[in-house]
Structures are given as C-alpha cells and as structure tokens.
N, C-alpha and C positions, 0 to 999 in steps of 0.2 A: 434517537441514539444519543446515549449519552457516554461522555469520557470521563473516566478517574486518571488523571495524570499526577506521577507517583514518583519517588526515587525508592527503590528498596537497595537498602546497602548491601544485602549477599549477592544480589543478582550483578550490583554494579562492579562488587569484587572480584566475582566469579568471569564477567567478559576483561576485567583490568588483566585478571590472571591468563586466560584461555585466549584473548582475541590479539592482533598485532599490537604491538606496545604505545602509547599515545604520544610515549617521549622516550627518548636515551635514557633520561634517569629512570623510567618506569621499566625499562626493558633490564639495565642492569639490577636492579631491584628484584626483579622477577628470576633473574639469574642466580641472585644469591639467595634467595628461598630456595628455590628448585637446588642447591646445592648442600643446602643446611637441612632440609626437610622433603627430603624425596620421597618418601611415604604418604604424607600429610598432604603434600603438594597434589599428588595423583588421586587420592580420594575423594577430593574437593570436584573433581570432573564429573562426576557421578550427580552430584546436588542440581545440576542445571533444571532438567523436569520438575521435582521436589519444591525447589525455590517458586518455580511459576504456580505448581499447584496450589502452592500455600504462603501467598505473597504475606500476607498479616501474622501467619504464625509458624513461619518455618524457623526449626534451632537444628543446627547441624549435629549431628552426630562428633563430629569433633570439630574443636573451633578454633585450634592452635593456629592453621595460616590465616583465617579470617579475622582473628586477631592482631596477628604482627600486621598484615596489611592496615587493619582499621587503623593501628595506632603511629603508623607511620607517618611524617610529616608532610613525604608526597601525596598519600592518600586524601588527605586532609585539605591540600591543595586541589585534588582533582574535584573530591565530593563540593568544596565549594564552584568550582567553573560548574559541576554537574548541578546545581541548585540553581546556579544563574541561568541553565539553560532550560531547565524546566518551568522558572517563572517566565522566561522567554516566550517558552510556547504556550504558556497559562493565556498568556496575555493574548497572544495573535488568535488563539482559538476562542478566546472569548469577546475577542472585537469582530469574530467572524464566524460563530458558529451557527446563528438564525440565518444566516444569508447562503450557508453550505445546506443545511438542514433543508431549508427552501428548495434548494436547486435538487438536491438529492432525491429528496420525493416526488418531484417534478419527472426528474428522469426516470426514478425505479419505480415511481407510481404506487408507492406505499410506504408506511413508518416504519424507520427499524427500530424497534422497540428494544433491542440488546445493549447492555453497557459491557463496556469496554474498558479494559486497565490498558494504560499507556506506562509502561514503566521507560522512564528515562535514563539511560547511561549516557555516558561523558562522549559529546560532540564527534571528537576525533577518532572514534570507534568507527565510526560509518558505516554502520550496519543499520537494517531495518529487519525484522524477524516476526513471523506473526505464528502464534501458538494457537493451533484450532482447539485444543483441547479446555484449555483455560483461560479462551476469549483475552488472551494478552498479546499487546503489541511493543517489543521491545524498540527502542528507537534511541541512534546515535547520530546524526546526522547534522552537517552545518545548516544554518538556517541561512539562504541568500538574500540578504535585508533588501533589495530592488524587488523581489520576489519570492514574497512570504507565500503567496499562493501556489508555487511549486511543489514548497513543501509540504502544504496544507492537503493540496490535491492528492499528491502523493501515497501521505497519511490515509487517506480517505479511500483510496484505492486497495492497498492491503487490509482495510477493513471491510470494505464492500465485497472483495475477493473470497475474505473467508465466509463472507453469510452466500455469496452465490455457489462458491463450491461445495455447499453442502447438498446440492440437488445430487440424485443418485444418478448417475449416469456414464456411460463409457464415452459422452461427447464431449470430454473435458477441451480441447481445443476449443470448442461454441462459447463454452462456460467463459474460458480467459480472454477471447477477441471480445465477446460482450462487454467482459467487468470492463476491458480497455477502453473499449469504445464508451461506455456509460462516465467512467470517472477520467481517465488519463486526458480524451481525447473531450469530450463534451463539458463535462463537470468543469476542468479547468479552462476550456474555451469562454465557457456563461462568465467565471468568476472575474476571468483576464480582460475579456471584451476582445480575444483576439483568437483566430483558428490555434488549435493545437491538435488539429487532426495530421500535421506531419509527424508527431509522435507518434512513437510504438515498437515493440519488437521483431524485430527483421523478419522470425521465421514465421510470424502471425499475418504477414503482408498480404498476400495473395485472398486469404480466406476472409480477412478483415475488408478488401475491397469489395468482395463478390456479396458480403452481409451490407454494407455501407447502403444500397438504395432500399433494403428492406428497415434498415435503423433509420432511413430519414420517415418513410412512413410510419413509424412507429412514434417516432419524435412527434408525428403529427404535420409534417412540412410540405401542404399543397405540390400538387404534379406540377404547376406551372413555374415553381418557385425552385426546383430541382435545379435548373443551370446555375442559378447564384448560389446555391450551397455548394456544388461541385469547382466552381470554381473559390469561394472562399476557403474550401478544404482540399483543394488540387487532389481530388479523387474523381476521374472521369466514368461514365459510363453513358450507354446510351438509353435514356430513359424511355423510348419507345418500344423497348425489347421485355419491358416489365408490365402486369397487370397492377395496376396501384391497388394494392391490399388495403379499403379502409379501414376494417376491423382491427389491423394494426395497432392503430392510435387510441384505441379504447381498453387494449389489452395489457396486464403490468408486464415486467422485466421477466418475470419467472413464464409467464405464460410465451413470451416473446422469441425466450430462447426453444420454449417446446415448439414452435411455430418451425423456428429455424430445423430443429433437428428433423422435425416429419418431413420435410421440405430440401434437406441436404442434399440429395440427389441431384435434385432440379438447380437449386443454388451453386452447387460444386460445377454443375455444365455452363455455367454463364461464362463466356470468353471476355475479359478485361480488353479495356482500351489502354494505351502506354499512358505512364505516368512517371512522376520524378518520384525517386527512393525517399522512402519513409524509415527518417533517423533511428539509431537505437535508443532504445532506453538506458 
C-alpha cells in the first residue's frame, strides 16, 4: 500500500467554503463572498467530485471564487497551517509505515497493492472522507500528540474499509464488523500494545461479539488461550460451545468473510454472555 499525501488547493478551498468555518474570521469572509458573488459561490459546489477525479489537472469552469479565496490573507494563513499539518502526517507515516504495513499484512493475510491519495485539508475542519471512485482519502482531523497510533489506525481503517467494501454482497454489516475488528480493534491493539476491543460502533456490538470467537480462530489464537483473550478484550463467550475451526487460521480475510456469510444463521443463533458496553467511535 502506497500513500501519496498531498495538499490540493482547490479541494482545500472547497472545504473551507462548504464545511463549518475553522474560525470566526473565515466565517465572516465566507458570508462576504456569498453576499457579493452568490451565483459564482453556488456554482463551486458542483466541483467537488471533479476535483477528486482530476486532482492534478482540475481546471474550474469559473475561477472567480477560487481566486478571491486564494488571494486573501486568511487563506494564506490557512494554507501555511495545512502544509504544516501535512508535514506532520508525512513524518508520522514515514516513521511508522513499515510497522503498519507488516501488521496489516499479517491481519489481512495479503498485501494491498493499491495506491491511495491522502488529500490533506485544515485539521480544524474535523473531517475524514473516502471517495471510492478515485481512491482518495480527504483528511482534516487533529492529531493527538500522545496517541498518534489513534490517528494512523483510523486512517488505515478508512483505507481498508474501501478495499473490503468492494466485495459484492448484501451482507454489508458483516463487512463493516470485520473491517472494524481488523483495524480499529486488532491493528490498533498491536501497535499500541494494549487492547482496543472496547472501541466500536454501538449498533454493531452484538454482531461483533458473535463473530469474535471465530475471529480469534482466524487470528490463529490457540483454543487454550481463548480465556486470556476474553479477559484482555472484555468480550466473553462459552468457548466449549464452539467447534474450533482450524481452517480459519489458514485463509485470508476475504475467505473469512465468506465463511461468516455461509455460516451466518449458526453465528446469529449464538447466545451472548453479559459484557460491559462497547464505547462508540
């Protein structure tokens, strides 16, 4: 997996215009633009997908608004801060990419060959968007200095989710839970050296708990170690109620998803043991 981490001025300007204002000064500037150039301002809204599809070659039909923003002192300040943010992402990715690539390959059991564009916008915009068509991640989210693995794990989650959701199936809930188990939980656990299985979307909690025993088999956890992992991750089940599927540790994540879909009825019949609530993402 290769990441091309860039700042695209047109995408940055688009998000400044149409996302929540990053400052009061930007808010007032946007209002002034709207009042003086309503028609041109409105027309820019349609440009987003074309910008994503033509990152290196996008040319606006009308560049009035783009020029007004780009030539403003406020934008110049935003651009400096965004470039600084990009450099920070580049630094932490360069320091950690080998570790992450190794762990992701170990978890998924195959190499991701695709290249992704990571388009950086101002961190105060607080957004992470994935465009499936152009393999582009737009990110503007503050990095917590004491937990950079949180930031990188979430970025990897968005990328891997893009890969896994390519599978043609109606069982998208299984795809989403497995992606969460793989990256938000297992990858984040490995790189941070502490269990992150308490993190997850609340509406996926029950299905995740029912898949969890098979997930341990997929990871190659020996039957006799199940209790240790249950205690570590605070997810409990009656291990004697399950047949240990040895085949699962030999297959990749796509085949594992196929196993879950094939055995969905059996998995959903499982009775859960009481566990503490899983916090929401």
